[in-house]
C-alpha positions in Angstrom: -22.6 22.7 25.4 -20.7 25.0 23.0 -22.2 28.4 23.0 -22.0 30.7 20.0 -20.9 34.3 20.1 -23.7 36.7 21.2 -25.8 33.8 22.6 -25.6 35.0 26.2 -26.3 38.8 26.2 -27.0 40.3 29.7 -26.2 43.5 31.5 -22.6 42.4 32.2 -22.0 41.6 28.5 -23.7 44.8 27.3 -21.5 46.8 29.7 -18.4 45.1 28.1 -19.4 46.1 24.6 -20.3 49.6 25.7 -17.0 50.0 27.6 -15.2 48.9 24.4 -17.0 51.3 22.2 -16.5 54.2 24.6 -12.8 53.4 25.3 -10.0 55.2 23.5 -9.3 52.5 20.9 -7.8 53.8 17.7 -6.4 50.4 16.6 -9.5 49.4 14.6 -9.4 45.8 15.9 -11.3 46.5 19.2 -8.5 45.0 21.3 -5.2 46.9 21.1 -4.9 49.5 23.8 -8.6 49.1 24.7 -9.6 49.4 28.3 -12.1 46.6 27.6 -11.0 44.5 24.6 -13.8 43.6 22.2 -12.6 40.0 22.2 -13.2 39.9 26.0 -16.8 41.1 25.5 -17.3 38.6 22.8 -16.1 35.8 25.0 -18.5 37.0 27.7 -21.3 36.8 25.1 -20.6 33.1 24.8 -21.2 32.6 28.6 -17.7 33.2 30.1 -18.0 34.6 33.6 -14.3 35.4 34.3 -11.6 36.3 31.9 -8.0 35.9 33.3 -5.9 39.1 33.4 -3.2 37.5 31.2 -5.7 37.2 28.4 -6.9 40.8 28.6 -3.3 42.1 28.9 -2.2 40.1 25.9 -5.1 41.3 23.8 -4.5 44.9 24.8 -0.9 44.4 23.7 -1.9 43.2 20.2 -1.2 39.5 20.8 -3.5 36.9 19.3 -5.4 35.0 21.9 -7.8 32.3 20.8 -10.8 31.3 22.8 -11.6 27.6 22.4 -15.0 26.4 23.4 -15.2 22.6 23.7 -18.2 20.6 25.1 -19.0 23.0 28.1 -17.7 25.7 30.3 -15.2 23.4 32.2 -13.6 22.6 28.8 -13.3 26.1 27.5 -9.8 27.7 27.4 -7.8 30.5 26.0 -4.8 29.6 23.9 -2.1 32.1 24.5 0.5 33.1 21.8 3.1 30.8 23.5 0.8 27.8 23.3 -0.2 27.9 27.0 -3.8 27.1 27.7 -5.7 28.9 30.4 -8.8 27.0 31.4 -12.1 28.8 32.3 -13.3 28.3 35.8 -16.9 28.9 37.1 -18.1 28.0 40.6 -21.4 26.6 39.5 -19.9 24.4 36.8 -17.2 23.2 39.2 -19.9 22.2 41.8 -21.9 20.4 39.1 -18.9 18.4 38.0 -18.0 17.4 41.5 -21.6 16.2 42.1 -21.6 14.3 38.8 -18.4 12.6 39.9 -19.7 11.8 43.4 -17.0 13.8 45.0 -17.2 14.5 48.8 -17.6 18.1 49.8 -15.1 19.4 52.3 -15.8 22.6 54.4 -12.7 24.2 55.8 -11.2 27.7 56.3 -10.9 28.1 52.5 -14.7 27.5 52.0 -16.7 24.8 50.4 -14.8 22.6 47.9 -13.9 19.1 47.0 -10.8 17.6 48.6 -9.2 16.3 45.4 -10.9 18.6 43.0 -14.2 18.1 41.1 -12.7 15.5 38.8 -12.9 15.2 35.1 -15.6 16.6 32.8 -18.4 13.9 32.8 -19.0 14.5 29.1 -15.5 14.4 27.5 -13.1 13.5 30.3 -11.2 16.8 30.3 -9.1 16.8 33.5 -8.5 20.6 33.6 -11.7 21.4 35.6 -10.0 23.5 38.3 -9.2 26.4 36.0 -5.6 25.3 35.5 -3.0 26.9 33.3 -1.4 24.2 31.1 2.0 25.0 29.6 3.0 23.6 26.2 
């Protein structure tokens, strides 16, 4: 499910917007040199639970990072200026995909996971459901 900007407002997202406004940002775009980039807060308002550091640092540095929201959270990614795609990862979504793909749960010293990953997105077939970074 593709979520629109500002569709998921909670305390975490409100904090992101507040931190952006209170930060020392003179660039006018809300991202450059900001302690909490406006674009990060907007991504969170779409339902993103974790934003990779590379994304935040690129935005602070004035680079254009595009958030692409496909069919659901396992298919969301950030397109970096060099064409690299960094896929979003969320534990609950990962577990739901593994269950939908009938994957066997493995418990080891690393915790509870699936031996060969959760498998592809059951809706669109996206194979990048482990939060991978895909180089161009």
